N, C-alpha and C positions, 0 to 999 in steps of 0.2 A: 946351793942348801941340802943341808940333812937330809934325805926323804922320810926318817923320822919329826923330824919337826915341822915339816909342811903338812903333813898331815897329819900334823895336833891343831895347825891355823887353820887349815882349811875346813877339817870338823868341829873345831871352834865359832867357826862361823855357819857353817850349813847347820848346825844343831839350833845358835840364836836366831836365826831366819825360821827354821821349822819351828819354833816354838810361837814364832808372830803368827807365821802362817795360819796356826793352830787357831790361834785364837780369831783370826780375820773366820776362817771359816766357822767355826762354835759362834762369833757374832752375829755372823750375816743369820746365820739359822736361829737363831737363838729370837733375835730384829724381825726376822718376817715370823715367827711365829705367834708373834705377837699380833698378827694381821689377819681380819677377816680370813678365812680359807678352812678348805675342808678338813676332815680330820686325817682321811687317807691322803692328802698333796703335804698335809702336813708330816706325817709318817713317812710318805717316801720319802721325804726330803733328810732326814731324822737316818733312814736307812740305806741314801748316796752318801751322805757321809761317812758313816763306818765302812761303803761297801770299795768305795775311791781311795783310801784311809788304807785300803787291804786289814782292816780290825774287826770283822762283821763276827767272825768265828771265836778270834778271844772273848771278844767282848759276850757275844751269846752263853759263853764256856761259862763268865762270871756271873752276868746277868739274866739272863732269860730272853725276857722280852725287849723290846726297843721301848726306850721310854728316856725322854728327853734327858730330864733333870740326871737318870744314870749314865747315858750316854756323856753328858758336860763332865759328870765327874767322873766316868772314864779316862778322858780324853784331858781332865785336866791335874788329878789329883792321884792315879795309882798308878803306882812305882813300875808294877808286872808291866804295864803296858809303855814299850819303847819310843812311842810317840805322842807320846802325854807333854802338858807343858811342863810337868816337877820332873818327868825322865829327862829333857829338853835341855834343859836349865843347869840339869849336875853337867850332862855330860858334857855341856859349852864351860861349865866352869873349871872340869879335870882335866879338859883338853887345855883349859888355858895357863893351870895349874905348873902344866908336865912344859910347857914350855914358858913361863915365867919370865926368865932373861933374857926371850925376844920379844915381850911386851914392853911397853910402856906404863910407867905407872900409871896412867889412867888407864887403858885398856883395863887392866886386871884391875884394878878396883870397885870398874861399873861390874866388868861380870861378876865381882866377887858379892858386891853389895845386892844387884838384882839376886843373888840367890840368899842373900839371908834377909831379903824384905819377903819376898816370896813364900820363904818359911813362917814369918813372921802373918804376913795374908790370910795363909792355907789354916794357919794353926787359930787364927781368931775367928773365924769364921766370915771373914770379906768376902768370900768367894759364895756363898749360898747367899747373904745378906743382898748382893749384886753383884750377878753374873758380868753384866754388861761395863760396868764400871774395873772391875778386875779384869776383862779382856782389853780394855783403852790402855790398861797398868800399863799388859805385855807386849802391848804395841811399843808405848811408850821406852818403855826400858832396851828395845833394840835398836828403835829411832837412834838411841843414843850412847848404844854399845856402838850403832854403825857409824855415827856424828864422832863421836870420839875414837876411833881410828882411822876413821880421813884424817882426821885433822893432827893428831898427833904420832903417828906413825911415819916411817923416812918406805919412803916412794921407791921401796925395792919387792924384790920376789917375794917378802915375807908378805908384804899388803897383798903381791899380789895375789898369792894362792886363797887368802882371806878373801877376796873382790871374787874369785871365780869360783870359792863355795857358796859363797854370799848367793851370787845369780844363777847359780845352777839349783840351788834350794829352788829359789822363788820362782823360777820358771815350771818347776815342777811343780807346786804348790797351785800356781796360780792355775796352772793349767785342771791338778782336779779340783778347785773351788768351782771354776765354770765349768766343769762336766756335772757337779752335783748338784749346779742351779738351774743349768739347761738342761739334764738327764730327766731330773726329778718331774719339769714344769713340761717336756719335748711335746707332747700329746695336747696340754692348755693352750701354749703357747704357738706352736708352730704347726697345729694340726687343724681341726675343724674351728669356723667363726661364731658358730653357735655359743650366746651366751656374751660374744664376744663385748658389746658396750655394755652390758652386766660389770663385765669384770675391769673396767677399763682402767678405773681407779684405784683400782688393787691392783691391777698392775704396775702404776706407776708407782705407788710404793712401793712392791716387792724390788722392781727391778732400781731401785733406788738405793732400797738398801743394801744389796749387791753391790751399786759402784759404790756406796759411802764404806764398806769392809774391804774394799781394796787402794782406799783413800781419791778414787775415779768421778766421784759426783760433778765435783768443781772444773775438772779438767773434760768430762761428757759435754758441758755446758758450752766452751769456751770452744770446743771442736766444733758441736753438730747445732747448737742454736736452737734446737727443736724440740719437741718431746720424745721421751725414751723411749726406744723400741728394743726388743731384742736381740733385731739382727746388726743396730749399732752398738751395742753392748758387748757381743759375740765380736765384733769388728775392732772398737776401742780396746780392751782386753785381749786381743791374739794378734791384731796387723798394723796398730800402729808404735811405732818407734818413736810418738811424742809421751806416751804414756809410761810410765816409771816401770810399775809392774808388768806390763804387755809382756806375751812368750815371744813379740820379736825385740823387743828393749832388752832383757833378759839374754834374749842370743848375740846382739850385738857386743854387750859389756863380758860373755863367756867368750866369743871369738876372739875379742880386743887384747884379754885377757891372756887366752892362749899363744896369741901373736908372741906376745912379749917374751912366755915361760919354755916357747920351742926348743924342745932338746931333737938327739938324734934318733929316738926312738915315738917321736911323737906325733911323726908325720898323717897316719891313718885317724888318731881322735880329731888332730887341728880336722881334715877333710870334711870327717863323719859333721863335726860340728858348723863349718863354714857352708855345707849343702842346707844343713838345716834354717842355717841363716838365711839363706839369698831362696829358699822355700817358702819363708815366712816375707821376706824381703817383697818377693812379688806375685803374695797369694790376693786373692781374690776371697772377699767373704761368701760372695751369691755361691763360688763353688764350692765351699766349706760346705756349707750347710747345704744345696743340692746332695753332696756326697755323702753327708750324717756329721755332725758333729761330735756325737759319739765316739765313731770311728777315730774320728781326727785326731782325736783330744786322746784316744786310747795308744795311737801311734805314734804320738808326740812324746806321750809318757815313756812306752819304751824305748823310744829313741834316748829321750835324756838318762832313762837309765843306762843305756849303754854308754853315750858317754861320759856318765860317771864311773863307769867301769874302767874305760879306759883312760883317763886322768890319774884312777890309781897304781894299773900296769904301768902307767908311764911315767908318773910325780914319785909317788905315794908308796907307803910300806905293802905290799901284796898282801891282797886280802885272803 
């Protein structure tokens, strides 16, 4: 396969997944902002979302103070933000159009229709009227795109590059989501027990919202059959291979697709991916929490970025 074609397919999948995960991060912050909590905790959550997305400076340059409505607007509608939902879905469509001949009709029409519907929704004010419903729509269109891709594309290198892009992006964004919610609440949930009884009910709704944002609430109930605790939420989203959006499940998929796509130049990239997968496979959540969850996730994100650079170098158009 031509590296240019592989590059467009890979990035089409990454941008589609990025739009979905941006919607998930915004949705969990929006939902938890409706729960009883101090203004400081709420503010830390929105600031953390910008920080972990590396968008604090461009946001402040445009808006100044951090306000929930402005953060959501910046992450959804602002075209100068390359990580906004509108920018991601435009980039996904443009990459799809560049390799229209390598896609099935269904895949192309899904990408194109998503873009057209989004522009209609934004121009009609549907996003401002009901942000939660808009985020659900973004997630649904991503699900549809992924399902149509798996259901209609030939199982060849084209599909492998799309799957590789999807799961590498998902790993990156799941780590960011976990870091946003856990780092912002670290002192409250992992520190002092003062006021623990008072916060118990709020804790349940907070972590339920986090789980629902990654479609993990029902899975949590099946796996643990007990009350929701921060430690178990972390374990589910990091180390459980049966949780589709966990870091471990994502790395399993990255490694399996890299094995199929391997060429004469990709041995180092495959080794790094395999090493990261094995660390998640044999990791223990108590050790991760003891050593610092934020440090673990920051290192994980750095290694995922290195993997992305290696994949670009070995298979795609050199950046």
